[in-house]
PAZAPA-4460 file (N, C-alpha, C; in steps of 0.05 Angstrom, whole numbers, plus 32768, in hexadecimal, padded with zeros to 4 digits):
% residues 148
    n_x    n_y    n_z   ca_x   ca_y   ca_z    c_x    c_y    c_z   seq   type   mol
   7E1B   7954   7F84   7E11   7969   7F74   7DFE   797A   7F85     1      X     A
   7E06   7993   7F89   7DF6   79A4   7F9A   7DEA   79BC   7F8C     2      X     A
   7DFA   79C9   7F7B   7DF1   79E1   7F6D   7DF1   79DD   7F4F     3      X     A
   7DDD   79E8   7F42   7DDB   79E8   7F25   7DDF   7A05   7F1C     4      X     A
   7DF3   7A09   7F0B   7DF8   7A23   7EFF   7DEA   7A25   7EE4     5      X     A
   7DDD   7A3B   7EDF   7DD0   7A3F   7EC6   7DE1   7A50   7EB3     6      X     A
   7DE7   7A68   7EBA   7DF7   7A79   7EA9   7E10   7A84   7EB8     7      X     A
   7E0C   7A8B   7ED1   7E22   7A96   7EE1   7E20   7A8B   7EFD     8      X     A
   7E36   7A8C   7F0C   7E36   7A81   7F27   7E20   7A8E   7F39     9      X     A
   7E19   7AA7   7F33   7E05   7AB4   7F44   7DE9   7AA9   7F41    10      X     A
   7DE4   7A9A   7F2B   7DC9   7A8F   7F27   7DC7   7A72   7F2F    11      X     A
   7DD9   7A68   7F3F   7DD9   7A4C   7F47   7DC1   7A46   7F59    12      X     A
   7DB5   7A2E   7F54   7D9F   7A25   7F65   7DA5   7A09   7F6E    13      X     A
   7D98   7A00   7F83   7D9B   79E5   7F8D   7D8E   79D1   7F7A    14      X     A
   7D9B   79BB   7F76   7D90   79A6   7F65   7D77   7999   7F72    15      X     A
   7D62   7997   7F62   7D49   798B   7F6C   7D43   7973   7F5B    16      X     A
   7D46   795B   7F67   7D43   7942   7F58   7D26   793F   7F4D    17      X     A
   7D12   7945   7F5D   7CF6   7942   7F55   7CF0   7954   7F3C    18      X     A
   7CFB   796C   7F3D   7CF7   797E   7F26   7D04   7973   7F0D    19      X     A
   7D1C   7969   7F10   7D2B   795D   7EF9   7D1C   7945   7EEE    20      X     A
   7D12   7934   7F00   7D03   791C   7EF8   7CEA   7924   7EE9    21      X     A
   7CDC   7938   7EF3   7CC3   7941   7EE6   7CC9   794D   7ECB    22      X     A
   7CDF   795B   7EC8   7CE8   7966   7EAF   7CED   7950   7E9A    23      X     A
   7CFB   793B   7EA2   7D01   7925   7E8F   7CE7   7916   7E88    24      X     A
   7CD6   7912   7E9B   7CBE   7902   7E96   7CA9   7910   7E85    25      X     A
   7CAE   7929   7E7E   7C9D   7937   7E6A   7CA2   792B   7E4E    26      X     A
   7CBA   7920   7E4B   7CC3   7917   7E30   7CC3   78F8   7E2E    27      X     A
   7CC8   78EB   7E44   7CC8   78CD   7E45   7CC5   78C4   7E62    28      X     A
   7CBB   78AD   7E65   7CB8   78A1   7E81   7CD2   7895   7E89    29      X     A
   7CE2   78A6   7E97   7CFD   789D   7EA0   7CFB   7896   7EBD    30      X     A
   7D01   787D   7EC4   7CFF   7875   7EE1   7D13   7884   7EF2    31      X     A
   7D0A   7889   7F0B   7D1A   7899   7F1E   7D35   788B   7F22    32      X     A
   7D36   7871   7F24   7D4F   7862   7F28   7D63   7867   7F11    33      X     A
   7D58   7868   7EF8   7D69   786D   7EE1   7D74   788A   7EE2    34      X     A
   7D64   789D   7EEB   7D6D   78B8   7EEE   7D84   78BA   7F02    35      X     A
   7D80   78AD   7F19   7D95   78AD   7F2E   7DAE   78A0   7F24    36      X     A
   7DAC   788B   7F14   7DC3   787E   7F09   7DD1   7890   7EF5    37      X     A
   7DC2   789E   7EE5   7DCD   78B1   7ED2   7DDB   78C9   7EDF    38      X     A
   7DD2   78D0   7EF7   7DDD   78E7   7F05   7DF5   78DF   7F17    39      X     A
   7DFB   78C5   7F1A   7E10   78BD   7F2C   7E2B   78CA   7F26    40      X     A
   7E32   78CC   7F0C   7E4C   78D7   7F05   7E4D   78F5   7F0B    41      X     A
   7E36   7902   7F10   7E36   791E   7F15   7E34   7925   7F32    42      X     A
   7E30   7912   7F43   7E2B   7917   7F60   7E43   7922   7F6F    43      X     A
   7E5B   791F   7F64   7E73   7929   7F72   7E78   7946   7F6E    44      X     A
   7E69   7952   7F5B   7E6C   796F   7F56   7E5C   7980   7F69    45      X     A
   7E69   7995   7F74   7E5A   79A7   7F85   7E49   79BA   7F74    46      X     A
   7E55   79C3   7F5E   7E47   79D5   7F4B   7E48   79C7   7F30    47      X     A
   7E32   79C9   7F21   7E2F   79BC   7F08   7E20   79CE   7EF5    48      X     A
   7E29   79D0   7EDC   7E1B   79E1   7EC9   7E02   79D1   7EBF    49      X     A
   7DEC   79DF   7EBB   7DD3   79D2   7EB3   7DD5   79C3   7E99    50      X     A
   7DE8   79CB   7E88   7DEB   79BD   7E6E   7DF2   799F   7E72    51      X     A
   7E01   7999   7E88   7E08   797D   7E8D   7DEF   796D   7E95    52      X     A
   7DDD   797A   7EA3   7DC4   796C   7EAA   7DB3   7968   7E91    53      X     A
   7DB3   797B   7E7E   7DA4   7978   7E65   7DB0   7961   7E55    54      X     A
   7DCA   795F   7E53   7DD7   7948   7E45   7DCF   792E   7E51    55      X     A
   7DCF   792C   7E6B   7DC7   7913   7E79   7DAA   790E   7E73    56      X     A
   7D99   7922   7E73   7D7D   791F   7E6D   7D78   7915   7E51    57      X     A
   7D87   791F   7E3E   7D84   7916   7E22   7D8A   78F8   7E21    58      X     A
   7DA0   78F0   7E2E   7DA7   78D3   7E2D   7D91   78C2   7E3A    59      X     A
   7D86   78CB   7E50   7D71   78BB   7E5E   7D58   78BA   7E4D    60      X     A
   7D50   78D0   7E42   7D38   78D1   7E31   7D3B   78BF   7E19    61      X     A
   7D53   78C0   7E0D   7D58   78AF   7DF6   7D56   7891   7DFD    62      X     A
   7D60   788B   7E15   7D60   786F   7E1E   7D44   7865   7E25    63      X     A
   7D33   7876   7E30   7D19   786D   7E3A   7D02   7878   7E29    64      X     A
   7D08   7888   7E15   7CF4   7893   7E03   7CFC   788E   7DE7    65      X     A
   7D00   78A4   7DD8   7D09   78A1   7DBD   7D1B   78B9   7DB6    66      X     A
   7D28   78B7   7D9F   7D3B   78CC   7D97   7D2D   78E7   7D93    67      X     A
   7D15   78E6   7D88   7D06   78FF   7D83   7D00   790E   7D9D    68      X     A
   7CF8   78FF   7DB1   7CF3   790B   7DCC   7D0C   7917   7DD8    69      X     A
   7D22   7908   7DD5   7D3C   7912   7DDF   7D44   792C   7DD0    70      X     A
   7D40   792C   7DB6   7D46   7944   7DA7   7D35   795C   7DAF    71      X     A
   7D1C   7957   7DB4   7D0A   796C   7DBD   7D12   7976   7DD9    72      X     A
   7D1A   7964   7DEB   7D23   796D   7E05   7D3C   797F   7E03    73      X     A
   7D4E   7976   7DF1   7D66   7987   7DED   7D5F   79A2   7DE2    74      X     A
   7D4E   79A3   7DCD   7D46   79BC   7DC1   7D38   79CF   7DD5    75      X     A
   7D28   79C3   7DE7   7D1A   79D3   7DFB   7D2E   79DE   7E10    76      X     A
   7D45   79D3   7E13   7D59   79DB   7E27   7D73   79E5   7E1B    77      X     A
   7D75   79E9   7E01   7D8E   79F0   7DF4   7D99   7A0B   7DFC    78      X     A
   7D88   7A1C   7E07   7D91   7A37   7E0F   7DA7   7A35   7E24    79      X     A
   7DAA   7A1F   7E32   7DBE   7A1C   7E47   7DDA   7A15   7E3B    80      X     A
   7DDB   7A0F   7E22   7DF5   7A08   7E16   7E04   7A20   7E0B    81      X     A
   7DF7   7A36   7E07   7E04   7A4E   7DFF   7E0D   7A4E   7DE1    82      X     A
   7E04   7A3B   7DD2   7E0B   7A3A   7DB6   7DFF   7A21   7DA9    83      X     A
   7E02   7A1F   7D8F   7DF6   7A08   7D82   7E07   79EF   7D88    84      X     A
   7DF9   79DA   7D8E   7E06   79C1   7D95   7E02   79AE   7D7E    85      X     A
   7E18   79A2   7D74   7E16   798E   7D5F   7E19   7973   7D6A    86      X     A
   7E06   7962   7D65   7E06   7947   7D6F   7E1A   7936   7D5E    87      X     A
   7E2B   7927   7D6C   7E3F   7916   7D5F   7E35   78FA   7D5C    88      X     A
   7E3C   78ED   7D46   7E37   78D1   7D41   7E51   78C4   7D39    89      X     A
   7E53   78AA   7D3E   7E6A   789B   7D35   7E63   788E   7D1B    90      X     A
   7E71   7895   7D05   7E6D   788A   7CEB   7E87   7880   7CE1    91      X     A
   7E89   7867   7CDA   7EA1   785A   7CD0   7EBA   7861   7CE0    92      X     A
   7EB7   7862   7CFA   7ECE   7867   7D0B   7ED4   7884   7D10    93      X     A
   7EC4   7897   7D06   7EC9   78B3   7D09   7EB2   78C0   7D19    94      X     A
   7EB8   78D2   7D2B   7EA3   78E1   7D38   7E9C   78F9   7D27    95      X     A
   7E83   78FA   7D1E   7E7A   790F   7D0C   7E5E   7918   7D13    96      X     A
   7E57   7930   7D0B   7E3C   7939   7D0E   7E2D   7935   7CF3    97      X     A
   7E39   793E   7CDE   7E2E   793B   7CC3   7E44   7932   7CB0    98      X     A
   7E3C   792B   7C98   7E50   7922   7C84   7E58   7939   7C71    99      X     A
   7E51   7951   7C77   7E55   7968   7C65   7E72   796B   7C5C   100      X     A
   7E84   7967   7C6E   7EA1   796D   7C67   7EB0   7954   7C5D   101      X     A
   7EA2   793E   7C59   7EAF   7925   7C50   7EB3   7926   7C32   102      X     A
   7EC9   791A   7C29   7ECE   7919   7C0C   7EBE   7901   7C01   103      X     A
   7EBF   78FF   7BE6   7EAE   78EB   7BD8   7EB5   78CF   7BE0   104      X     A
   7ECF   78C9   7BE4   7ED7   78AE   7BEB   7ECC   78A6   7C07   105      X     A
   7ECE   78B8   7C1A   7EC4   78B2   7C35   7EA5   78B0   7C35   106      X     A
   7E98   78C1   7C25   7E7A   78BE   7C23   7E72   78A3   7C17   107      X     A
   7E82   789A   7C03   7E7C   7881   7BF6   7E80   786A   7C0A   108      X     A
   7E95   786C   7C1A   7E9B   7858   7C2F   7E83   7857   7C43   109      X     A
   7E79   786E   7C4B   7E63   786F   7C5E   7E4A   7863   7C51   110      X     A
   7E45   7869   7C37   7E2E   7860   7C29   7E2E   7841   7C26   111      X     A
   7E46   7836   7C22   7E48   7819   7C1D   7E4A   7808   7C36   112      X     A
   7E4E   7814   7C4D   7E51   7805   7C66   7E38   77F6   7C6D   113      X     A
   7E3B   77E0   7C7C   7E24   77D1   7C85   7E1A   77DE   7C9E   114      X     A
   7E00   77E5   7C9E   7DF4   77F3   7CB5   7DE5   77DE   7CC5   115      X     A
   7DEB   77DC   7CDF   7DDF   77C8   7CF0   7DCB   77D6   7D03   116      X     A
   7DB6   77C8   7D09   7DA3   77D2   7D1C   7D95   77BA   7D29   117      X     A
   7D86   77BF   7D3E   7D78   77A9   7D4C   7D64   779D   7D38   118      X     A
   7D57   77AE   7D28   7D43   77A3   7D15   7D50   7791   7D01   119      X     A
   7D68   7797   7CF8   7D75   7786   7CE4   7D7A   776B   7CF0   120      X     A
   7D81   7769   7D09   7D85   774F   7D16   7D6B   773F   7D17   121      X     A
   7D55   774D   7D1E   7D3B   7740   7D1E   7D34   7736   7D02   122      X     A
   7D38   7748   7CEE   7D33   7740   7CD3   7D43   7728   7CCA   123      X     A
   7D5C   7726   7CD2   7D6D   770F   7CCC   7D62   76F6   7CD9   124      X     A
   7D59   76F8   7CF1   7D4D   76E0   7CFE   7D34   76D7   7CF1   125      X     A
   7D23   76EA   7CE9   7D0A   76E3   7CDA   7D11   76D6   7CC0   126      X     A
   7D24   76E2   7CB2   7D2D   76D7   7C98   7D38   76BB   7C9B   127      X     A
   7D47   76B6   7CB0   7D53   769C   7CB5   7D3D   7688   7CBB   128      X     A
   7D29   7690   7CCB   7D13   767E   7CD1   7D03   7677   7CB8   129      X     A
   7CFE   768A   7CA6   7CF0   7684   7C8D   7D00   7671   7C7C   130      X     A
   7D1A   7675   7C7A   7D2B   7663   7C6B   7D2B   7647   7C76   131      X     A
   7D2B   7645   7C91   7D2A   762B   7C9E   7D0F   761D   7C98   132      X     A
   7CF9   762C   7C99   7CDF   7621   7C92   7CDE   7617   7C75   133      X     A
   7CEA   7627   7C63   7CEB   761F   7C47   7CFB   7606   7C43   134      X     A
   7D11   7604   7C51   7D22   75EC   7C4F   7D14   75D4   7C5A   135      X     A
   7D06   75D7   7C71   7CF7   75C0   7C7B   7CE1   75B7   7C68   136      X     A
   7CD3   75CB   7C5D   7CBE   75C4   7C4A   7CC9   75B6   7C31   137      X     A
   7CE0   75C0   7C27   7CED   75B4   7C11   7CF6   7597   7C17   138      X     A
   7D01   7594   7C2F   7D0B   7579   7C37   7CF3   7566   7C3A   139      X     A
   7CDD   7570   7C45   7CC5   755F   7C48   7CBB   7557   7C2D   140      X     A
   7CBA   756A   7C1A   7CB0   7564   7BFF   7CC3   7551   7BF1   141      X     A
   7CDD   7555   7BF5   7CF1   7543   7BE9   7CEF   7527   7BF4   142      X     A
   7CEB   7525   7C0E   7CE8   750B   7C1B   7CCF   74FC   7C11   143      X     A
   7CBA   750C   7C0C   7CA1   7500   7C01   7CA5   74F5   7BE5   144      X     A
   7CB5   7503   7BD5   7CBA   74FA   7BB9   7CCB   74E0   7BBA   145      X     A
   7CDD   74DF   7BCD   7CEF   74C8   7BCE   7CE0   74AF   7BD6   146      X     A
   7CCA   74B2   7BE5   7CBB   749A   7BEE   7CA8   7490   7BD9   147      X     A
   7CA3   74A0   7BC4   7C90   7497   7BAF   7C9C   7483   7B9D   148      X     A
***
């Protein structure tokens, strides 16, 4: 990757890693090694549109910061996309931005689906530990009654 194009080929500039790193670190502390890894797929291009760097930046900030910071980074750099960008999500097997155009049946399916997250796994483990403690306490109490 040698040149970054902003709007037209005449405004191409040389890619500056330190400048890109500093830009990302305003939003999240992204390690230099992670930035290099994220840029690997782009290094074969001689010319690259700046929007591709912004997309990579959003992914890195989301990975090492939070979604709000990534959204702010995108909003601060969205002028390079030339139009409104709609973020896509995968919901019940479909790539969508919003549910606006879904019919009632598909909205009901989305509403009823089981939503998984890291926190739900932690909650399940905590719940399981509490149930195990209750069972042990019950067994100890039961064993005490049997010996009387």
